[in-house]
C-alpha positions, -999 to 999 in steps of 0.1 A, spaced: 343 471 -479 329 492 -450 348 495 -417 320 476 -399 324 447 -423 362 446 -418 358 445 -380 332 418 -383 355 397 -405 384 401 -382 362 392 -352 352 360 -370 388 351 -377 398 356 -341 369 333 -331 381 305 -354 417 308 -340 404 306 -304 383 274 -312 413 258 -330 436 265 -300 410 252 -276 407 219 -296 445 215 -296 448 220 -259 419 196 -252 435 169 -274 469 174 -257 453 170 -223 435 138 -233 468 124 -245 491 134 -218 471 146 -189 487 170 -164 520 152 -169 521 155 -207 540 128 -225 567 124 -198 567 106 -166 578 119 -132 611 102 -137 617 122 -168 612 91 -191 584 87 -217 550 83 -202 528 52 -209 492 56 -200 481 23 -216 488 1 -186 460 11 -162 433 36 -155 417 52 -125 382 43 -112 354 65 -125 355 85 -93 393 91 -96 401 69 -67 431 45 -64 412 15 -51 417 -21 -63 388 -18 -88 409 2 -113 413 -21 -143 442 -28 -166 435 -14 -200 456 -40 -219 432 -65 -236 428 -99 -221 453 -123 -235 471 -97 -256 504 -79 -252 505 -41 -255 519 -32 -289 556 -22 -287 578 -4 -311 603 -29 -325 626 0 -331 627 11 -295 619 -18 -271 638 -50 -271 631 -81 -251 659 -88 -227 642 -115 -205 610 -134 -207 594 -166 -194 563 -185 -205 535 -190 -179 528 -227 -175 495 -226 -155 479 -217 -122 496 -224 -89 468 -245 -73 489 -249 -41 482 -212 -35 445 -208 -44 443 -172 -33 478 -161 -44 500 -146 -18 480 -119 1 501 -97 24 534 -109 10 561 -96 -13 576 -117 -41 611 -109 -53 618 -125 -86 654 -128 -97 657 -127 -135 688 -129 -158 689 -103 -186 705 -107 -220 710 -73 -236 714 -41 -216 697 -7 -219 690 27 -204 654 21 -193 632 -9 -185 596 -19 -183 580 -51 -169 551 -73 -178 530 -89 -151 505 -117 -161 473 -130 -145 467 -153 -174 456 -184 -155 436 -169 -127 398 -167 -127 400 -137 -103 416 -103 -106 451 -97 -93 457 -65 -73 493 -53 -73 496 -28 -45 533 -19 -51 561 -31 -74 597 -23 -80 627 -32 -101 664 -30 -91 698 -44 -102 706 -76 -83 735 -75 -58 733 -111 -46 707 -131 -27 677 -109 -24 696 -77 -21 695 -47 -45 726 -28 -57 727 6 -40 712 35 -60 693 12 -84 659 7 -67 631 20 -89 594 21 -80 572 8 -109 540 26 -118 511 19 -140 498 49 -158 516 69 -131 498 50 -103 517 27 -79 489 1 -79 469 -17 -106 443 -44 -110 451 -70 -136 419 -87 -148 414 -124 -150 433 -138 -180 450 -104 -186 484 -88 -183 497 -53 -177 529 -35 -187 545 -10 -164 554 25 -172 591 28 -183 617 36 -156 651 50 -162 676 23 -151 709 15 -167 714 -23 -169 743 -41 -183 744 -71 -207 740 -104 -190 732 -89 -156 706 -99 -131 675 -79 -121 651 -80 -91 615 -77 -100 594 -73 -68 557 -70 -62 534 -68 -32 499 -83 -33 479 -69 -3 446 -88 -9 436 -123 -19 431 -131 -55 432 -163 -76 460 -188 -79 493 -173 -91 502 -175 -128 537 -189 -126 566 -207 -143 579 -237 -124 613 -247 -137 631 -213 -132 665 -228 -124 668 -196 -104 663 -188 -67 637 -161 -60 623 -150 -26 592 -143 -4 589 -117 24 560 -108 48 544 -74 42 553 -48 17 590 -51 12 592 -42 -25 616 -14 -20 637 -31 6 674 -28 -4 687 -56 18 678 -93 18 670 -98 55 632 -97 51 633 -122 23 635 -153 44 618 -179 21 635 -190 -11 615 -204 -41 624 -220 -74 595 -205 -94 588 -172 -111 554 -157 -103 534 -131 -122 564 -116 -140 567 -127 -176 588 -102 -195 614 -74 -191 621 -51 -220 648 -24 -223 654 7 -243 686 2 -264 689 23 -295 716 0 -309 696 -32 -306 690 -52 -337 660 -71 -323 650 -100 -301 658 -137 -306 630 -159 -290 640 -194 -280 608 -214 -281 607 -250 -269 603 -275 -240 623 -283 -209 655 -285 -230 651 -248 -239 639 -241 -203 672 -254 -191 662 -284 -170 694 -302 -160 715 -271 -159 731 -259 -126 707 -237 -107 716 -200 -104 744 -203 -129 725 -192 -160 737 -220 -182 705 -227 -201 714 -228 -238 697 -194 -245 718 -178 -217 750 -191 -232 738 -180 -267 730 -145 -253 766 -142 -241 778 -152 -276 757 -124 -293 762 -97 -266 785 -77 -289 760 -81 -318 732 -62 -300 705 -89 -299 682 -95 -270 676 -132 -263 645 -144 -244 636 -179 -232 601 -192 -239 607 -228 -230 582 -249 -209 590 -282 -194 569 -310 -209 555 -287 -236 542 -303 -268 536 -289 -303 501 -303 -306 485 -309 -272 476 -285 -244 488 -296 -209 480 -266 -187 465 -288 -160 498 -307 -156 518 -274 -156 532 -281 -190 516 -251 -207 493 -246 -237 504 -263 -269 531 -247 -290 505 -238 -316 482 -222 -292 508 -202 -272 530 -192 -301 514 -158 -306 515 -148 -270 550 -162 -262 568 -154 -295 550 -130 -318 540 -105 -291 575 -103 -276 590 -68 -279 613 -65 -309 610 -101 -320 629 -107 -352 640 -144 -351 626 -175 -333 645 -207 -327 622 -236 -323 631 -268 -305 599 -286 -299 585 -321 -306 602 -345 -282 573 -344 -258 548 -351 -285 566 -385 -288 574 -391 -251 543 -377 -234 518 -375 -262 527 -409 -275 524 -395 -311 534 -422 -336 527 -403 -368 557 -381 -376 538 -362 -402 514 -348 -376 544 -334 -356 560 -319 -387 526 -304 -398 524 -287 -364 560 -273 -368 551 -260 -403 520 -242 -387 544 -225 -363 565 -213 -392 535 -200 -410 525 -180 -379 560 -165 -377 561 -156 -414 527 -138 -412 545 -114 -387 578 -112 -406 599 -134 -383 628 -155 -393 625 -192 -382 654 -214 -372 644 -249 -363 662 -277 -344 664 -314 -349 650 -334 -320 677 -344 -295 684 -380 -285 667 -396 -255 677 -433 -258 688 -436 -222 656 -420 -208 632 -442 -189 604 -456 -210 623 -452 -242 611 -475 -270 622 -484 -305 589 -470 -319 596 -436 -303 631 -436 -318 617 -443 -352 593 -414 -350 621 -391 -338 644 -401 -367 616 -396 -393 608 -361 -379 645 -352 -380 648 -365 -416 620 -342 -426 635 -312 -407 669 -317 -424 653 -321 -458 640 -285 -456 605 -271 -461 597 -268 -424 619 -240 -412 639 -212 -429 671 -227 -415 681 -257 -394 703 -260 -364 713 -296 -358 711 -300 -320 708 -338 -324 741 -340 -342 757 -317 -316 747 -338 -286 745 -374 -297 770 -400 -287 789 -410 -319 792 -446 -307 755 -448 -296 736 -421 -317 702 -428 -300 717 -415 -268 733 -382 -255 771 -382 -253 779 -390 -216 796 -356 -210 765 -338 -223 740 -359 -202 727 -343 -170 720 -378 -157 685 -386 -169 692 -395 -205 671 -366 -218 682 -333 -205 717 -319 -213 743 -309 -187 759 -275 -186 784 -287 -211 756 -300 -233 738 -266 -232 770 -249 -241 775 -272 -271 740 -263 -283 746 -226 -280 778 -229 -299 762 -249 -327 738 -221 -337 754 -202 -366 753 -165 -360 750 -157 -397 715 -173 -396 703 -143 -376 708 -119 -405 696 -141 -433 660 -133 -444 655 -161 -469 621 -177 -461 614 -214 -464 590 -226 -491 563 -245 -472 
């Protein structure tokens, strides 16, 4: 081979190397941008929450990249759900949301972790939601944040984001060490009008409003207006390398904790979370007051039917491994359903959805409501027939008998008096504690599926 050919071959090889290197750097830049794969706080970067406008501006037209009605995929090995709530509908009393105000949601976590991320939902609004600023901090009491824990939330490294109608957005992760069974402040500022807020009514927890952008306010002085609903925030996930997964409590007002003492975190999923704290499970509450298996009731703030919301509120929760279903009472009380087979068919449909995603299903018997207003013998007959089918198997992978745990042994159609909050339907704090203690912890690890 001549010297000229050797030089020509070497030149060609150098050219190939240059092209390959250029391609690698171009791909890296498209994945990580100038910040690479790590955020300004040193944590892993997430660019899937929001994008800039085409001109690079930070105006309110920047759209959330998360698909409408779907959660961002999460690694079940990394992210664990520590708190969640199900959106029940649109707050028609606030038709343009809360422009010019800050909302400080107080939420109670189950499992702790070293970093956190937050989901904000605009599910029930026909207009876009512009979040101008958001933060998260450890709760110190009232509306105050614990010193040194305030963290600004960003969305693809921007402090503002537009959530499209019917959509949701997940924040970038922030490094924040949170303890098991602790409280968190999730604050957001909405500077411009939008549509009605997507919210959860029966929070059993006091949250707060303030005028202006007070999202990073450490004290509570500016937050002068208390509220008993959660707005926009629907989930908090944590990084916890020891976590075994998330248990999702799915049900109606009894799962939601109606009748429990406000601000004491005595809903049965809260009590259960305290039981499993050492076992490294997250527990999230997807109960909605008045919710039914079969019938949508968004207009009455009772949420979409269990069948229609199951994917969003259970299957798409980070790290979901097990779901505990306690649903069906309102199909009898509100839906006036007199055919027990329709209710049990709906419950089987939920189990099939869960099995398709590899989740374990624990189902509850329907609890007594014989002392509730409007109770009839026909309703009791339907409840007993549904319970008989649940106990017989073939609906769930395993059964927890909340009916047996709560009923009065001398009047089994009614709640035991000490377990009755006073309306004949919803348990007291003692009743919710009894429910949480009834759930066998060994069921969480059993993977034997039901034969439907």
